[in-house]
N, C-alpha and C positions, 0 to 999 in steps of 0.2 A: 370287154373290160370286167375284171373280177369285182364282185361286190365286197362291201366291207366285211361281211361275215366270212367270205372265202379268204380274204386277206388275213383275217384273224386266225383262221384255221391254219394257214401257212405259217404264221408267226408262232402258233402253238407248237407246230412240228419243229421249228427252229429251237424253241425253248427246250423241247425234249432232247434234241441233239446236244445242246449245251449241258443239260443235266447228265446225260450219259457220259460225257467227257469227264466231268468233275467226279461222278460216282466211281468211274474206273480208277482215277488217280487216288481218290480217298480210300478205296478198298485196298489198293496196293500200298497205301501209306507213303505216297510220294507226291512230288509236284508234277505239273504237266510236262510232258516231253516236248521237244522242239516241234515235232510234227503235230502233236496235240495242241500246242500253242497256236500254230498257224491255223489249224482247224477252228479253234476257239475264236480267233480274231475274225476269220471269215464269217462265222455264224453270227458273231456279235455285230459286224457291219450289216449283215443281212437283216438282223433284228431291228436295228435302228432305221434302215431304209423302209422296212415294212411298217414300222410305227408311223413314220411320216406319211406313207401312202394311205394308211388306215385313217389318219386324221383328216387328210384331204378328201378321201372318198366319203367319210361320214358327213363331213361338212357339205359336200355336194349332194348327198342323198337327203340330208335335212332340208336343204334349199329346194330340192325338187319336190319333196313331200309338202313343204309349205306352199309352193307354187300350185301343186295339184289340189291342195285343200282350198286355196284361194279361188281357183277356177270353179271348184265344186260348190263353194259357198255362193258364188254369183249365180250359179244355176239353181241351187236348191234353197237359197235364202238362209244360209248358215245353220244347217241342222246338226252339224257334228260338234258344236260347242267350242270351236277354236277361236271364233270371233267373240268379242265381249267376254273373254275368258276371265276377266278380272273379277267376275262374280256378279255381273249385272243380271237383270231379269227377275222373274219370280223364283221362289224356292224350288219349284219343280224344274225350272230351266237350269238353275245352278247345279242341282243334283245331276241332271243329264250332262251338263258340261264336265263335272268332275268324273263321271263314269266314262265319258268319251276320252278324257285326258288319261285316265288310268289304263284303259285298254290300249290306247295308242302307245303308252309306255311299255306295257306288257309285250306288245308285238315288236316295237322298234327301238326300245330303250330310250334313254334320256335324249340322245341325238335326234330322235324321231318326233319329238314334241316341241312345240313353240315355248318360249319363255312364259307366255301368258298361261298356257296349259300347265306348265310345270308348277306355277304358283298355286294352282288349284289343288294339287295332290302332294306337294312337298311340305314337310314340316320344318321347323326352325333348325333342326339338326341335319337337314338335307336328305332325310329319309322319305321314301314314297309311301304315302298312307293308302291302305286299302279302303275303298268306299265303305261307309258305315253299313249300308244294306248288305253288301257282300260279306263283311265281317260278321254281321248278325246271322246270316245264313250259315256261315262256317260254324259259329257257336251252336246254332240249332242242330247242326249235323253231329256234333261231338257226342251227345248221349247215345246215339246209335252205334258209335264206334268204340265207346269206352264203358266202363262199369260205374265208377265212382261218381262221375258227373251226373249220371242219371238218377242217383240215389241221394246225393248231398244237396244242401241248399246252396244258392249262389247269390252274389250281390255285385252290382257294378259300382265301381268307385272311381274317383278322379285324382287320387293322391297315390304316393309311393309307399305309404304305410297306413295301417289301421290300428288305432289304440285297442288293445285287448285287455279288458279288466277281468279279474278273477270273479266270476259270477257265482253268487249263492243262489240256490233255488228260492223262488218267490215264497214268502211267508204271508199267510193271511190269518185273520182272526175275526170272530163274531163281535158285533157291537154296532153302535151308531156314532157317527162322527159328531153329530150335534150334541151328544150327551157327554162328550169329552173323551171318547175312546180313541186310542192312539193307533194309527195305521202302522202295520209292521214294515220294517225296512227290508227291501229286497236286494240291497247291495251290501257288501262287506264294509265295515267301518273304515278300513284302510286299504283301498283297492291297490292292487299291484300294478304299477305302471309298466306294462309290457306292450310290445308292438308286434303285429304281423306285417312282414315286409313283402311287397310285390317283387317278384323275381322275373328275370328275362328267360323266356322259353324260346330257344332257337330251333328252327326246323328247316329242312331242305326239301324242296319239291323240284323234280325235273320234268319238263314238258317238251315234247317233240316240236320241232319247227313246223311240221305239218299241222299240228293241233293249233298252233298260234295263228295260222292263216285261216282258221275256221271262223264262222259267224260269231258275233258277240254273244248271242244266246247260248250256243253250244260251248264256246270257250268259257263262259262264266260257270256253267255247270261242271265242266272238267276241272277248272281251277279251284272251285269251291270244294270239290271232292278231294283233289290232290292236297290242298292246303290243310283240310280237316284231318286227313290221314297222317300228314306230316307231324302234326302237333298232338293228335289224340292219344297215341300210345305213350308218348313222353309224359303227358299230363297224368294219365292214369297211374303210371309208375310213381310219379312225384307225390300224388295224393295218398298213395298207399305206403311207400317206404322211403319217402323223401326225408333227408336228414336236417332240414331247416336252413335258416338264413345264413348261418356260418359257412355253409357249402353252396349257397345260392340256389336252394331248392325249397319247395313247400315243406310243411311239416306233415309227414305221413302218419296216418292213424295207427299203423302197426309198429311204430317206433316208440322208443322211450320218451322222446320229446313230445309226443302227442298226449302223454299222461293218461291213456286209457287203462283202467284197472285190468289185471290179469286174473285168470282162474287157473289154478295149478292142475295139470293133468296127472293121471295116476300111472301112466306108462310112457316110456320114451318112444317105442316103436310100435306098440299095439300089435305085436306079433302073436300068432296063435300060441296058446289058448287065450290070450288077453285081448282079442279083437273086440269083444263085447264091451270092454271098459271104455272104448272110444264113444260108444253110444251113451253110456252113463255120463261121461265127461261133457259131451255136447248138450245133454239135458241140463247138467249143472250150469253150463254156460248160459242157457236160456234164462234160468231162474235167478241167476246172479244179476241180471239187468232189472232195474226197478220197473214195476208194473206199468207205469205211465209211458215208458219207452218200449216195453216188451211187446205191446199190442201192435206196434208198427215195425217190429224187428225183422231183420233178414240175416241170413248166413252169408259170409264171404270166405272162400277157401280156394285153394288151387284145384285144377281139374283132377290131378292124380289123387288128391284127398277125397274129392267127391266120388271118384270111381271106387275107391276103397270102401267108403261109407255105403255106397249103393249095393254092395254085396252082403251087408250085414243084416241079420234078422233078429227079431225079438224072441222071447222065450216060446212064443206060440208059432214060430216059423214065419212070421209076417215081416215083409220089408217095411222099414220106417221111411226109407227114401222113396219118393214117388216121382216118376217121370211126368213131364208136362205133355198133355194131349192136344194143346193148342199152340199154334205158332206164335212166337213172341212172348209167351209166358214162361217163367223160369221153373225148373224142377223144385220140389219141396222136400223138406225134412222136418218131421214132427209138425207138419202143417205150416211151416214158415218157408218163404221163398229162399232159394239158394242160388248165389251168383258165383261165377268163377273169376278170380283175379290171380293171374299167373305170377305176380310178384310176391305173393304170400308163399311162405316156405312150405314145402311138402312135408309129409310126416317124417320126423326125425327127432332124435334126442336134443333137448335144450333149444327148441325152436318154437316160435309163435305160429301155429298152424291154422288157426281159424279165428274169425271174429263174428260176433253177433250183436245186434242192437239196432237202434233207430238212427240210421246214418244221416237222415235229413236233419235231425236235431243235433247230432254230434259233430258233424263236419260242415264247414262252410268254405266255398270257393269264392275268391275275390277276382273279378275280371276288371282290368283297367282298359278302357277303350283306346284304340290306336294301334291296330295291327299294321306293321310296316313290312315292306318287301324290298329286297335288293336283287337286281338282275345280274346273273353271272353268265356271260356269253362264252368266253374263251375256255373255261374249265371243262366244258362238256361238248365243245364244238365238234370234235371228231366223232362223237356219238350221234350227231344230228340233234342234240338236245340243248335246251336253254335251262340253266339252273336258276332257281329263285330261293334266296335265303330269307326266311321269315323271322320276324322278331315279335313275339307276343308277350305282353305284360300281364302276368297272372300269378296267383298263389293260392294256397289252401292251408287251413289250420283246423285243429280240433277246438271247438268252442264249448262243447259240453261233454267232457270225458265220461261222465257217469252214465251217459245214454248208450254206451257200448261196453262190451267185455271181450277180452282176447284169451284164447285157450293156449297156454304155454306148457309144453311138455317138459318133464324133468330130465335130468342127465341120465344117460344109459346106465 
């Protein structure tokens, strides 16, 4: 007897045949021929029959799984968390129950877990929640895969938006409060009521059916890495060149919406003999940042820009760019760390080609807890893969524009 997965694979092939028929007719700009109509009806009937067989087979497999777990519980004293899944026991036991239910879902889908287990991992919208400890592990992995998250500040929130006031720098003055001295105001008189909105970051991870049959420990490490890589690159792009809430993206620090001041470059292409002008412009970029932020400053630029800079020398023939001799440490320029962010424009006219400043003070990432996952079986069945669509609630915004500067080249 074929399994539900094999039946779904058969149904996927039927859908492909139906799509081929319609594509052929649409390409020719006509309706289906009589022969194509007969073929369509035959495939459509086969699709309906397979759908019924899949539903019956999944129901049977679910009952067999529940029966197997029930027998296992009697022998092992309910160690997999399916009994008492309504949340009884200690906090540690409830955590174990949620983890067990989540990995059962990952392997078998919704049909493979009991209603009690589903209640442990399903939110009010019917989405499956990733366990908090796995979500935390994924977030901890992101700085290793991205640039901006490792440099920026971050904050966990529980709402869909954060009030963003226009902050003045703190003002202080000498005196004694008991003698009537007035404390300086650190907020503007009329704060601007603006908000930073949390956005949906969608990712896709594909995991082989063989990996899903692995042990919980090995599968957890594999899933954590897959999920982190699925969202990491998109996050870094959004924090750098994201165009804001209007386009359902974070506010990138390299965009006009971020409000980071620019320093005008002296050349568009820095072609020979004007190559040395780039070194002068990068030095101007450093000193355009206020001293309190400069001491923690770093450079951000594309790899191609760093390559160009690494070939330049000062008047004494010395390279100002220094390669790192220690693994995990970035290269330096004028004594400041240099990071590559490939979404930043390469050297060209009328482009923002580099940034410098204290990214931790300038940029903040807002993480909203509740990473959810949707299991996609049919879409990648013929590849022997199971797809997982991730939805992560996160955003980023510039909170102190003055802590950074951007080098903008003039028109050619």
